[in-house]
N, C-alpha and C positions, 0 to 999 in steps of 0.2 A: 527423627531426622538429625543427622550429625551436624553439630555446630563447630566449625573450624575457625580459629583466629589466625590471621596472617599478619605477622609483625616484622618490621625491618629494624635492624640494629645499626646504631651509629658507632662512632669510634671514641666519643668523649662522654662517658657516663658522668652524671652529676646528681647528687642527692636532691630530690625535688618533692615538694608537696603538691599533689594533684587534687583538684576539687571536681568531684563527679556526682551529680544529682544531690547536691547539698552536703556531701560527706567528703572527708579528706583521707587521702591514701599516700603513702610514702613509697619512693622507688628511685633507684639509681638510673634505671631505664623505665620507660612507660610500661613495658611488658610486665615488669615486676609489680606495678600498681594494678594492672589488669587482673593478675592472679588473685587479687584481694576482692575485686568487686564484680568480676565477670564470670558467668557460668558458661562453660564450654566443654567440648569433648576432646579437642586437641588444639595445640598451638604450634604452628609452623613458624620457626624463627629463621628468617632469611638473613644469612650471615655471609659477608664478604671476608676475604682472607684478612683484611685490615681490622675486622671487628671480632676476630676469634677470641681475643683476650676478654672482650666485653661479654661474650657469650657465657663465660664462667659464672657471671652473676646469676644467670638463670639455671645453669647446670647444677649449681650448688643447692638448688631448691629440691632436687631429686623428685621432681614431679614427672610421672610417667607420661603425662599428656603433652609434655614439651618435646619437640623434635627439631633438631638443627637441620637446616636446609642450606647447603653451601651454594652461593650464587656469585657470578662475576661482578665486578665493581660497577660496570655500566658506562665505560669510557667511550664506547662507539656503538653503532647500530647492532653489530654482531653480539656484543655483550648485553645490550638491551633486550634483544630477542632471546638471549640465553636466560635472562631473568624471567621473561614471559613464559618460556617453555617449562621452567622449573615449577612455577606457580600452577600452570595448567595441568601439569603432570600429576600433582598431588590432590587436586580437587575432583571429587566424584560427582556423578549426576545427582541433582536434587538436593545437594547439601545447603546448609545455612552458612554464610560466611560473614565474618567481621574483619575489616581491614584496619590496621593501625599504621598511620603515616607520620607518626611523631618524629622518628629519627631517620637517618639515611640522607642520601643526596637530595637536592631540591627537585630532581626529576621524579622522585618516588611518588608524590601525590598524583602527578599526571599519569604515571603508569598504573597506579591503583584504580583510578577512575576507568581507565581502559580495561583493566582486568575485570572490574565489576561489570562493565557493559558486555564484554565478551562472555563471561561466565553465565550471566543471566540469559543470554541468547542461545549459547551453544550447549550449556549443560544444565539449563533450567535451575540455576542456583538462586536462592533467596538471599538478598543482601540485607543483613540485619543492621549493620552500622559501618560507618567509616569514621574511626575515632582519631582525634588529633589532640594530644596534650600540648596546649599552646604555651610553651615556655616563654615566647616573646610577648605574651599578654599577662604576665604575672601581676597579681594584685594582692598587696599585703603578703608577698612571698609565696602566693599560691597560684599554680598554673591551672586555668580552667580547662576542662575536657570538652571539646566540641564534637558533635556528631554531624558530619558533612554528607550523610547518606541522602538527605533531602535534595542535595544538588545532583547526586547521581540519578535520582528519580526524574530529573529534568530530561535526561536522555530518553526515558520511556516516552515522554510526551513528544519529543522531537521525532523519534523513530516512528511512533504510531501515527503522528500527523503526516509525516512524509509518506508512509505506506498508503494512507488514504488518498493523498494527492496523486501519487504515482500509479496506484492500482485500483482505487475505488473501494478497497477493502477497509471498512471502518470498525471491524470487530475489536481490535486492540484499543483503538481510540475511544470507542463507546464504553468499553470496560473501565477505562480510566475516568471518564466523565461520570459514569453511573455511580461511582463511589461517593459522590456528594449529592445530597438530596436536590439541591437547587439546579443541578446539572443533568438530572435524569431525562428531562424533556429533550434537551439537546442531544443526549445519547440515543434516544429513541428515533429522533429525526435523522441522525447520522446513519443509524442502522437501516432505516427505510431507504435512504438515498443509496447506500451501499448495496443493499439487496436488489434494488431496482436496476442499478448499473450492471451488476454481475449477471442478472437474469435477462438483461436486455428488454426492460419494460419501460418504454419511453414515457407513456402517460403517467405512470406512477412516479417515475423519476422527476418529471417536470413539476408535478404537484408537490412532492416532498421537498424539492429544492426551493420552493417559495417560502417554506417555513425555516429553512436552514439559517439564513441571516438573522432573523429576529430571535430564534431560539438560542443561537450561539451568543448573540449580543446580550441576551437576558442572563445567560449562564455566566457571562464574563465577570459580573460583579462578585461572583463567589469563587473565582479562580484563586487558589492559594499560591504561595511563592513557588512551589514546586511545579505548578502548572502554568507559570508565567510564559514559558516559551509558546504554549498553545494559544495564549491570548494574542500573540503576534501572528503565529501561523494560521490562526482561524481566519484572518483577513484574506490570506491567500486562498484558503478553502472556499470562502464566500465568493471571492472573485471568479474562481473557476466554475463553480456550480451554479452561480447566478445566471450564467449564459444559458442554462437549461430550464430555468424557472419559468413556469407558465401556469397560472391559476386554473383556468379551464381550457385545456389544450384544444379540444375539439370544437370549441366555440370560435376559435381563430385559426382556421386550417393552414393559412399561409405561414403564420408564425410557428405553428406546430411543426410543419415540415422544415422550416429553417432551424429550429432547435434540434430536430432529429438529425439534420446535417451536422450541427455542432457536435452531437453525440458521436456520429460516425468519425469525425475528425479526432475526437478525444480517444475513441477506441483504437484507431490506427496509431495515433501518437503514443499509446501505451501498450502497443503490441497485441491488442485483443482483436485479432482478425476475424475470429468466428462471429463475435458480436457485431463487428463492423459490417460484414457481408450479410449476416442475417437481417440486420436493421436496414441495410441499403436496399435489399429486395423489397421489403415492406414499404420503404420510402418511394420506390418507383410506383407501386400500386397507389399509394396516397397521392402522389403527384399527378398520375393519370386521372384519378377520380376528381381531384381538385380542378384540373384543367377542363375536364369534361362537364362537371356540374357544380363546381365551386364548393363542394363539401367533401368530407372524408368519411367513407363508409367503413364501419367496423362490424356490422352485422354479417354473419357468415354468408348468407345467400347473396347479398348485394356485393360484398367484397369478392366472392367467388366469381361473380359475373364479370367483374373487371379483370380478374386474374385470367379467366378463360379467354377474354377478349384480347389481352396482350399476348398470351402464349399462343393463341390461335393465329395471330398475324405472323408470329415467329415460325409457325409450322407451314406457312404457305409454300406450296411446291414440293413438300416432303411426301414420300409414299405412305399411304394408309390403306386399310382394308375397309371397303364399303360395308356399312352396317346392314344394309338391306340385301345386296347381291352377293356379298362375300368376296367380290373381286378387288384386285389391287388397282388403286388409282392414286392421283395426287390430291393433297389437301388444297382446296380452292377457296376463293372468296365466299362462295355460297355456303361453306361449312362454318363460317364465322357466326358468332352470336350477334345480336342486334348492336350492342355497344362496339364490338370489334369491327363490324361492317361500317358503322358510321365513322369510327376513328380512321379506318383504312381509307375511306373515301374522302375524308376532309382534312386529315393531318398530313402535311408534306413529309414529315419525318417519322411517320408511323412505323415503317419497317426498321429504321435505325433504332427507334425506341424499343421495339419488340426484340431486336437482337441483343441490346443491352440487358433487357430483362432475362432473356434466355441464358446469357452468360452469367448473370448474377445467380440464377437458379442453379446452374451447373456448378458454380463455385460453392454455393451454400451446401449443396449435396455432397461435394467432395469433402468439405470440412466436417459436416454433421455426421457422415458415415465413418469417420475416424479411420480412414485408409482401408476400410473393408470393401474394396472395389478392385476388380481385376484391371480396370483401366485408370487407376489412380494416377494423379500427377505427381511429379517430383516437387519437393517443397519449394525449390527455387522458382519453378514455373508457376506454382500457385501464387507466390508473392508477386511475381510480375503481372499475372492475370488480374490479381486484386487491384493493383495500382491502375491498370489500364481500364478496368470496368468502372472503378470509382471515378476516374477522370471522365469517362463517357456519361455517367450519371450526373456528375457535376455540370457538364455541358448542357444536358437536357434541362436541368433545373434553372440554369442561367437563361437559356434560350426561351423558356416558358415564362420568364419573369418572376420566378419564385425566389431564386437567390440573386443577390446583386453581383455584378461581375467582379467586384473587388474580392469576393471570396476566393479561396484557393483550394483546389482539389487535394485531399490528403494523399500522401505517398508513403510507402513503406521505407523505413530508414535503414534497415539491416537486411542482409542477404544470407539466409541460412544455407548451410551446406546441404548437398543432395543426400 
């Protein structure tokens, strides 16, 4: 793996003794000292026109690894982007990079941190070090060499934490946590929560979320300085996923449905419409089962009975072929199963409820079949239909006393193009 050093030149060289890992090195510029203690494959010396004379100090070394890279001074945005473009141009995929921010304008350290963050993300670069020969911290005439790369590692924690909060994907965050023994339990819990959210598994998500707060708090004592941002961001993560936490979800069916609704809101808020619609259809079955017999059925036969009951009410008046005579007729109340008949006869909103379920099923199929349908909807219509059907479901849950009326139905926030 190629190791590239990126160094900036100033315009006022001065003979300095640098102290690095207990040893002393001399140099008029810090790059001259790095030649003595750093192993690398090439050194890119970013040089402004004003620093051309200073570059001769390195040029006289006749080291083939040293390459001059002319850059603008950085007086405005355009010149700053010019510096960015030159650095990115020279770095290849998968390299190791060390930045030297000792010399140059005061904006250079800020740019170097941005370069590091971008290269790690866009080109899979490994950041070996961000070195600073601290001339302003001289002690007994020696300038200590500081490695600031640990502060760049803070960006990894910030980005990984934000990715988890925004998308539910905890892979990057779990990898960072798992690097420390005391944090592995928290990493495993995060992975469990993440996987359950992605695969739309509400029971698993609720159970895993109950362990999230204690596991993160326990891991907090072992957070290093580089992971300090996560110690703050973890409070936000706990706050979000605590809303889903339920130790034994099926033992408290009303709370189970309420947390499922929270999940639907979260899915919609994060643009995960397939999961939102998939879960919403199941929530309708849960809610009907709860209203009918105060429990939620997960066994296939029992759940299928409720599904046939609801879909049967939605089919009333539609043409069917009689199983016995083979003749065409309309689906009637007599064709409903026992549960469907009782609901139809006793629930004033039975037909409205069944229509909502039919719309949820239709939308679920539209999304699950990945546009492999002749009668597929345009994306803009799908989004409008999702908002409408979720509002209908919300109204059913409020009317049935499952959700408090203070809840708000989720609505899509963006409108994709057709």
